[in-house]
N, C-alpha and C positions, 0 to 999 in steps of 0.2 A: 717493684718486684712483687711477685705473687707467690704465696706458699699455700699449699692445700690445708695444712693443719694450723698454721699460726699466721696472725696478722703481723706483717713486718712494717715497721715505720720507715719511711724514706726521708732523707734530709732534703729540704728545699734549698733553693739557691741562697736564701738568706741565712740559713743555718738552723731554722726551727724544724721540728719534725712534724710531718703530716701523716695522718693515718691513711693507709691504703685499704679501701673498702673491697669487700669480696665481690667479684664479678658475678652477675646473674645471667642465666640463659633463659630461653623460652621453653616452657614445658610442652610436651606433646599434646596435652589437653588444651592448652592455650592456642596452639597452632591449629588444632581441629576446630575450635570455636571460630577462629578467624576465617578459616576456609569455609565453614558453614555459613557465616554471615556474608562473605563475598559471593558464595553460590546463590543464596537467596536474593541478594541485591541484583545479581546478574540475571537471574530468571525474571524478576519483575521488570528490569530494564529491557530485556529482550522482548517480552510480551508487549510492552508499551511501544517499542520500536516497530514491531510487526503491525500493531494496530495503526500506527501513524502511516506506515507504508500503504496499508490497505485503504485508508481514508484518502490518501493522495491519489491512488489509482482510481478510486471512485470519482473523485473530482475530475480526473482526466477523462473518464467516460462521460460524465455529465456535460462537460465542456464540449466534447466531440459531438454529443447528441444535439446540444443547442446550436452549435455551428452548422451541423448538417441540416437541422430543421430550418434555420435561416436561409440556407442555400436552397432547400426545397421550396420555401415560400417565394423566393425570387424566381425560381423555375416555374412555379405555379402562375405567377403574374404574367410571365411571358408565354406559357404554353397552355394555360387553362387546365392543367392536370399536374399531378405529382409524378416523380420518377421513381421506379423501383431501382434500388442499387444494393450492391454487395459484391463480394469477391467473384462469385460465379453468376452474376446477374446477366440476363440476356437483353435487357433494355439497352438500346443504343446510346441513351443519355447517361448511363451509369458511370461511364468513364470520367465524367466531370465531378463525381463525388468521391470523397476519401472514405474508404471502407474500414479503416483502422483508426484507433483512438490517439496514438502517439505521433512522434515525429516520423518514425519509419515503421514498417511492418514488424521487424524483429524486436523493436523496443516498445511495442504496444502491448497492453494487457487485455484490451477488448477489441473484438471484431464488430463492426457496425453493419447492420442490414436494414433496409427500408422496404417494407411490404405494405400492401393495402390493409387498412384497419379490418378487424373481424366484422363480417357481415356488411362490408361496404366495398366500393370500387376505388381504384387508384385515382380516379378523377375527383373524388370527394374527400378522401381521408387517407393519410399515410401514417404508418407507425414505424418509428426508428427504434431499433433494439441494439443495445450494446451487450455482447455476449462475452463473458470472461474466459480467458485461457483456452481458446480453440487451437487447432493445429496450424492455423494460418498466422497466429500471433504467438505471444509467449504462453506456451502450453503448460508451464509450471504454475502459473497463477490461477488461484481458485478463490472465490468469494462465496462462502456458504451462507453468510448472513443476508446478503442482498441478491446474489445470483445475477441474472440478467436484468438490466435496467431498460425500461421502455418509455417512450413518450409519443403521443399521437399529435397530429396537426391541430386537433381540437384542444390540446393542452392537458390531456389525461396522462398522468404519470403512474407507472407501476413497476413492480419488481417481482422476481420469482423466488426469492430466498425466504429465510425464516425470520429475518430481522423486522424492524418496524419502519414505517414510512419516514419517520424523523431521522432514523439512522441512514437510510438509503437515499432519500431525496431531501 
């Protein structure tokens, strides 16, 4: 039994008396501290989660670039030139190339485009660029750190964002 003003002793099954301690509740300040700690941990966890998702999507883009570049090199050995490709490409050979980075267009975060290298012709050099979050793929995805990722058939890798080469490539 519990009484607000007095401690009441209760008899146990053996017959001895046991003191009944006063029940304690959680104060509002303790509750506020607990909520603050959970909020801080949630914020840190969410930021870490977003960073992991972004890194995974960059890996998806790089993998798609490497795969497309291998396909371009096979095409080059057969045709003695590279093929322009992209969603709106007019090159008749473009249909053989996948222009998105993921399994399907809607699940992809990057759109791929292959164009001749700057100051060169398609017969000599091709640059494949993975562009994040276009209207043809997941438009909600943005990568300010790395932006678009590019690789040329000569092996030159670049990016358009504010991050470092170690972060992006």
